[in-house]
VEXDREN-2710 file (C-alpha; in Angstrom, 1 decimal):
% VEXDREN-2710
k/r/px/py/pz
1/MET/1.6/5.2/-25.1
2/ASN/4.5/2.8/-25.3
3/ILE/4.3/0.6/-22.2
4/THR/6.6/-2.2/-23.4
5/LYS/9.7/0.0/-23.9
6/ASN/10.2/0.3/-20.1
7/ARG/9.9/-3.4/-19.4
8/TYR/13.2/-3.7/-17.6
9/TRP/12.1/-1.0/-15.2
10/TYR/9.0/-3.1/-14.4
11/PHE/11.2/-6.2/-13.8
12/LEU/13.4/-4.1/-11.5
13/ILE/10.4/-2.9/-9.5
14/SER/9.3/-6.5/-9.0
15/LEU/12.7/-7.4/-7.7
16/LEU/12.7/-4.5/-5.3
17/VAL/9.5/-5.9/-3.8
18/ILE/10.4/-9.6/-3.8
19/ILE/14.0/-9.3/-2.4
20/PRO/12.9/-7.8/1.0
21/GLY/10.4/-10.6/1.3
22/PHE/13.3/-13.1/1.0
23/VAL/15.2/-11.2/3.7
24/PHE/12.3/-11.4/6.1
25/MET/11.7/-15.0/5.4
26/GLY/15.3/-15.6/6.4
27/MET/14.8/-13.5/9.5
28/ASN/11.7/-15.4/10.5
29/TRP/13.6/-18.7/10.0
30/VAL/16.4/-17.5/12.4
31/LYS/13.8/-16.2/14.9
32/THR/11.4/-19.2/15.0
33/LYS/13.7/-22.0/13.8
34/GLU/10.6/-23.4/12.1
35/GLY/10.5/-22.0/8.6
36/PRO/10.3/-18.8/6.6
37/LEU/6.8/-18.0/7.8
38/PRO/5.3/-18.1/11.4
39/LEU/2.9/-21.0/11.0
40/GLY/-0.5/-21.2/12.6
41/ILE/-2.0/-24.2/14.3
42/ASP/-3.4/-25.5/11.0
43/PHE/0.1/-26.3/9.9
44/ARG/2.2/-26.9/13.0
45/GLY/-0.5/-28.2/15.4
46/GLY/-1.8/-26.5/18.5
47/SER/-4.9/-25.0/20.1
48/LEU/-6.8/-21.8/19.3
49/LEU/-9.0/-20.4/22.1
50/GLU/-11.1/-17.4/21.5
51/VAL/-12.6/-15.9/24.7
52/GLN/-14.8/-12.9/25.5
53/PHE/-14.8/-11.1/28.8
54/GLU/-17.9/-9.5/30.2
55/GLY/-16.0/-7.3/32.6
56/ALA/-12.8/-5.3/32.1
57/LEU/-10.6/-6.8/29.5
58/PRO/-7.3/-7.9/31.0
59/ALA/-4.0/-6.9/29.3
60/SER/-2.5/-9.4/26.9
61/THR/0.5/-9.7/29.1
62/GLU/-1.7/-10.9/31.9
63/ILE/-3.1/-13.6/29.7
64/THR/0.4/-14.7/28.8
65/THR/1.4/-14.9/32.4
66/LEU/-1.7/-16.9/33.3
67/TYR/-0.9/-19.4/30.5
68/LYS/2.7/-19.7/31.8
69/ASP/1.6/-20.2/35.4
70/PHE/-1.2/-22.7/34.5
71/SER/-0.6/-26.4/34.5
72/THR/-2.5/-29.6/35.3
73/GLU/-1.2/-33.0/36.3
74/ALA/-1.1/-34.0/32.6
75/GLU/-0.4/-30.8/30.7
76/SER/1.4/-27.5/31.0
77/ILE/0.9/-24.6/28.5
78/GLU/3.6/-22.0/27.8
79/ASP/4.4/-19.3/25.2
80/PRO/1.0/-18.5/23.9
81/ILE/0.4/-16.0/21.2
82/VAL/-2.3/-13.5/22.2
83/GLN/-4.2/-11.3/19.7
84/PRO/-7.1/-8.9/20.5
85/LEU/-10.4/-9.5/18.8
86/GLY/-12.3/-6.2/19.1
87/THR/-12.5/-4.5/22.5
88/ASP/-13.6/-7.4/24.7
89/SER/-12.1/-10.6/23.3
90/TYR/-8.8/-12.4/22.7
91/ALA/-7.6/-15.1/20.3
92/ILE/-5.0/-17.2/22.0
93/ARG/-2.8/-19.7/20.2
94/SER/-0.8/-22.3/22.2
95/LYS/0.4/-25.8/22.3
96/THR/-2.3/-28.5/21.9
97/MET/-4.6/-28.9/24.9
98/SER/-7.5/-31.2/25.7
99/ASP/-11.1/-30.1/26.3
100/GLU/-10.7/-30.8/30.0
101/THR/-7.7/-28.6/30.2
102/LYS/-9.5/-25.8/28.3
103/GLY/-12.3/-25.9/30.8
104/LEU/-9.9/-25.7/33.7
105/LEU/-8.1/-22.8/32.0
106/VAL/-11.3/-20.8/31.4
107/ALA/-12.2/-21.3/35.1
108/GLU/-8.8/-20.0/36.1
109/MET/-9.4/-16.9/33.9
110/GLU/-12.7/-16.2/35.6
111/SER/-11.1/-16.7/39.1
112/ARG/-8.1/-14.5/38.4
113/PHE/-9.7/-11.7/36.5
114/GLY/-13.1/-11.6/38.3
115/SER/-15.0/-11.6/35.0
116/LYS/-17.3/-14.1/33.3
117/VAL/-15.6/-15.6/30.3
118/THR/-17.4/-16.9/27.3
119/VAL/-15.7/-19.3/24.9
120/LEU/-16.3/-18.1/21.3
121/ASN/-14.3/-20.8/19.6
122/PHE/-12.0/-23.6/20.5
123/THR/-10.0/-25.6/17.9
124/SER/-7.2/-28.1/18.3
125/VAL/-5.0/-29.6/15.6
126/SER/-2.4/-32.3/16.2
127/ALA/1.1/-31.9/14.9
128/SER/0.7/-34.9/12.5
129/VAL/-2.5/-33.3/11.0
130/GLY/-0.6/-30.0/10.6
131/ALA/2.2/-31.7/8.7
132/GLU/-0.4/-33.4/6.4
133/VAL/-2.0/-30.0/5.8
134/THR/1.4/-28.5/4.9
135/LYS/2.1/-31.3/2.5
136/SER/-1.3/-31.0/0.9
137/ALA/-0.9/-27.2/0.5
138/GLY/2.3/-27.7/-1.4
139/TRP/0.7/-30.2/-3.7
140/ALA/-2.3/-27.9/-4.3
141/VAL/0.0/-25.1/-5.5
142/LEU/1.9/-27.4/-7.8
143/ALA/-1.3/-28.9/-9.2
144/ALA/-2.7/-25.5/-9.8
145/ALA/0.5/-24.4/-11.7
146/ALA/0.5/-27.6/-13.8
147/ALA/-3.2/-27.3/-14.7
148/ILE/-2.8/-23.6/-15.7
149/LEU/0.2/-24.4/-17.9
150/ILE/-1.6/-27.2/-19.7
151/TYR/-4.8/-25.1/-20.1
152/ILE/-3.1/-22.0/-21.5
153/TRP/-1.0/-24.2/-23.9
154/TYR/-4.2/-25.8/-25.2
155/ALA/-6.2/-22.5/-25.4
156/PHE/-3.4/-20.8/-27.3
157/ARG/-2.5/-23.7/-29.5
158/SER/-3.5/-21.7/-32.7
159/VAL/-0.8/-19.1/-31.9
160/GLU/2.9/-19.6/-32.8
161/HIS/5.0/-20.7/-29.8
162/ALA/1.9/-21.4/-27.6
163/TYR/4.1/-22.8/-24.8
164/ARG/5.5/-19.3/-24.2
165/TYR/2.1/-18.0/-23.1
166/GLY/1.8/-20.8/-20.5
167/THR/5.3/-20.3/-19.3
168/ALA/4.9/-16.5/-19.0
169/ALA/1.6/-16.9/-17.1
170/ILE/3.3/-19.3/-14.7
171/LEU/6.2/-16.9/-14.1
172/ALA/3.7/-14.1/-13.4
173/MET/1.9/-16.3/-11.0
174/LEU/5.1/-17.2/-9.2
175/HIS/5.8/-13.5/-9.0
176/ASP/2.5/-13.0/-7.2
177/VAL/3.1/-16.0/-4.9
178/LEU/6.5/-14.6/-3.9
179/VAL/5.0/-11.1/-3.3
180/VAL/2.3/-12.5/-1.1
181/VAL/4.6/-14.8/0.8
182/GLY/7.1/-12.0/1.3
183/VAL/4.4/-9.6/2.6
184/GLU/3.2/-12.4/4.9
185/ALA/6.8/-12.8/6.2
186/MET/7.0/-9.1/7.0
187/LEU/3.6/-9.1/8.7
188/GLY/4.6/-12.2/10.7
189/TYR/7.9/-10.6/11.8
190/PHE/6.5/-7.2/12.9
191/LEU/2.9/-8.1/13.9
192/GLY/3.2/-11.8/14.8
193/TRP/0.6/-12.9/12.2
194/GLU/0.7/-16.6/11.4
195/ALA/0.1/-18.4/8.1
196/ASP/-3.0/-20.5/8.6
197/ALA/-5.6/-22.2/6.5
198/LEU/-7.2/-18.8/5.5
199/PHE/-3.8/-17.7/4.3
200/LEU/-3.6/-20.7/2.0
201/THR/-7.1/-20.0/0.8
202/ALA/-6.1/-16.4/0.0
203/LEU/-2.9/-17.6/-1.8
204/LEU/-4.9/-20.0/-4.0
205/THR/-7.4/-17.3/-4.7
206/VAL/-4.6/-14.9/-5.7
207/ILE/-3.3/-17.5/-8.1
208/GLY/-6.7/-17.7/-9.8
209/PHE/-7.1/-13.9/-10.1
210/SER/-3.5/-13.6/-11.4
211/VAL/-4.0/-16.1/-14.2
212/HIS/-7.4/-14.7/-15.0
213/ASP/-6.0/-11.2/-15.6
214/THR/-3.1/-12.6/-17.5
215/ILE/-5.4/-14.5/-19.8
216/VAL/-7.4/-11.3/-20.5
217/VAL/-4.2/-9.7/-21.8
218/PHE/-2.9/-12.8/-23.6
219/ASP/-6.3/-13.3/-25.3
220/ARG/-6.1/-9.8/-26.8
221/VAL/-2.5/-10.6/-28.0
222/ARG/-3.8/-13.8/-29.6
223/GLU/-6.5/-11.9/-31.5
224/ASN/-4.2/-9.2/-32.7
225/SER/-1.5/-11.7/-33.8
226/HIS/-4.0/-12.7/-36.5
227/VAL/-5.2/-9.2/-37.3
228/LEU/-2.0/-7.2/-37.1
229/ARG/0.3/-9.6/-39.0
230/ARG/2.4/-6.8/-40.6
231/VAL/3.1/-5.1/-37.3
232/ASP/6.2/-6.1/-35.4
233/TYR/5.6/-8.3/-32.3
234/GLU/6.6/-5.7/-29.7
235/THR/4.2/-3.0/-31.1
236/MET/1.4/-5.6/-31.4
237/VAL/1.8/-6.6/-27.7
238/ASN/1.9/-3.0/-26.6
239/HIS/-1.3/-2.3/-28.6
240/SER/-2.9/-5.4/-27.0
241/ILE/-2.0/-4.2/-23.5
242/ILE/-3.5/-0.8/-24.1
243/GLN/-6.7/-2.3/-25.5
244/SER/-7.2/-4.6/-22.5
245/LEU/-6.0/-2.0/-19.9
246/ASP/-9.4/-0.5/-19.1
247/ARG/-11.0/-3.9/-18.7
248/SER/-8.2/-5.2/-16.5
249/LEU/-8.1/-2.2/-14.2
250/ASN/-11.9/-1.9/-13.9
251/THR/-12.2/-5.5/-13.0
252/GLN/-9.5/-5.5/-10.4
253/LEU/-10.3/-2.1/-8.9
254/THR/-13.9/-3.3/-8.3
255/VAL/-12.6/-6.2/-6.2
256/MET/-9.9/-4.0/-4.5
257/PHE/-12.5/-1.4/-3.4
258/THR/-14.6/-4.2/-1.8
259/LEU/-11.6/-5.7/-0.1
260/THR/-10.5/-2.2/1.2
261/ALA/-14.0/-1.8/2.8
262/LEU/-13.6/-5.2/4.5
263/VAL/-10.2/-4.2/5.8
264/LEU/-11.6/-1.0/7.3
265/PHE/-14.9/-2.3/8.6
266/GLY/-14.9/-6.1/8.4
267/GLY/-13.5/-6.8/11.9
268/ASP/-10.3/-8.4/13.2
269/SER/-11.1/-12.0/12.5
270/ILE/-10.9/-11.6/8.7
271/ARG/-8.5/-8.7/8.4
272/HIS/-5.4/-10.8/7.9
273/PHE/-7.1/-12.9/5.2
274/VAL/-8.5/-9.8/3.4
275/ILE/-5.2/-7.9/3.5
276/ILE/-3.4/-10.8/1.9
277/LEU/-6.0/-11.0/-0.8
278/LEU/-5.7/-7.2/-1.4
279/VAL/-1.9/-7.4/-1.8
280/GLY/-2.2/-10.5/-4.0
281/ILE/-4.8/-9.0/-6.4
282/PHE/-2.8/-5.7/-6.7
283/SER/0.3/-7.8/-7.5
284/GLY/-1.7/-9.9/-10.0
285/THR/-2.9/-6.9/-11.9
286/TYR/0.7/-5.5/-12.0
287/SER/2.3/-8.8/-13.1
288/SER/-0.3/-9.4/-15.9
289/ILE/0.4/-6.1/-17.6
290/PHE/4.0/-5.3/-16.6
291/ASN/5.6/-8.8/-16.3
292/ALA/3.7/-11.5/-18.2
293/ALA/3.2/-9.6/-21.4
294/GLN/6.7/-8.1/-21.2
295/ILE/8.2/-11.6/-20.9
296/LEU/6.6/-12.5/-24.3
297/VAL/8.4/-9.5/-25.9
298/VAL/11.8/-10.4/-24.3
299/TRP/11.3/-14.0/-25.5
300/GLU/10.3/-13.1/-29.0
301/ASN/13.2/-10.7/-29.4
302/ARG/15.6/-13.2/-27.7
303/GLU/17.0/-10.2/-25.8
304/TRP/19.1/-12.2/-23.4
305/GLU/21.5/-12.7/-26.3
306/THR/22.4/-9.0/-26.2
307/TRP/22.3/-8.4/-22.4
308/PHE/26.1/-8.8/-22.2
309/LYS/26.9/-7.3/-25.6
310/ARG/25.5/-3.8/-25.3
311/LYS/28.9/-2.2/-24.7
312/GLU/30.3/-3.9/-27.7
313/ILE/27.3/-2.9/-29.8
314/THR/27.5/0.7/-28.6
315/ALA/31.2/0.8/-29.5
END
C-alpha cells in the first residue's frame, strides 16, 4: 500500500475543508462586527443565566421579548441569546447584569409566565476580564506551539534535519486549529453557538492529541531511518506510516467512540464542547498521517523546485 504517492490529494482535501471555514469566519465578522467567531461571555463579557421552569416551558421568543421589555432604573437588558437546555430549561446570555437585576428579572419571569423559576446557574464576566481572557488564550496557543517545536527538535536530535520534524508537527497542528476554528465559525453562523472557555479547553486538548499522534508516526520514521538506511526516504516514510497505522487508528477511534456517545447521550450543556473535541481529534488523526508525514517527504525531495517545471520536464 503506497500512501505517500497521493500526498497532493491529501493536501487538497485539507484545503477544501479549511477554505469554507475562512469564508464563514468572514461572514461572522460581517454579521457581528466583533470578530471571526461569535464570542461567549468568557471573552466579550456579559451574563449567563440558566433557569428551569416547573410549569409549561415558554417559547424562546417569549424569553427574548421579556428581556427586551425588562429594565430597572440602573440597567436595561436587550438582545439576549436564548438556548434550550433539555425540555424545561434555558441558558440565556446577555449584557452584564448585577445580582439585584437578576433577582428582579427572575421575579418578572415567574409573574409573566405563571411558573416557578429555579436559577440553575448565574455567571457574570466584565468586558475587561473578557479581554484579558482573550489575550491569555492567544498566548497559551503560542506557548504550546513553541514548547512543541522545541521538544520535538530535542527528541529527534539524533535524526538528520531534526528541525523538519518539529516544523511539520507545527504545520499539522495549525491545520487542526484551522479546521476546529472553521467548524466553530460554521456552527456559530448557523446555530448561534459561541466560543467560550470550554471551546478554548477543547482547542488546547485537540492540539495535544494532534501532536501526540504525529509523534507516534514520527517516532516510527526515526527508528526506520536507522534500520532502513538503504531504502529511499519516501519508501521509508510510507513503510513507517503503515507500521503505525493500526496504533494510531485504534487509539483515536477509542476516544472518538466515547465522544460520540457523549454527543448522543451527554446532554445539551456539554454537547458543544464534545462536538468540537470530536472534530479536532478526527482532524488530528488525519493530519498526522496524511499531512505531517507527507510534508517530510516533500521537504526531503525538495519538490517545490519542480512544481512549476513539470510541463518543461514532460516536454
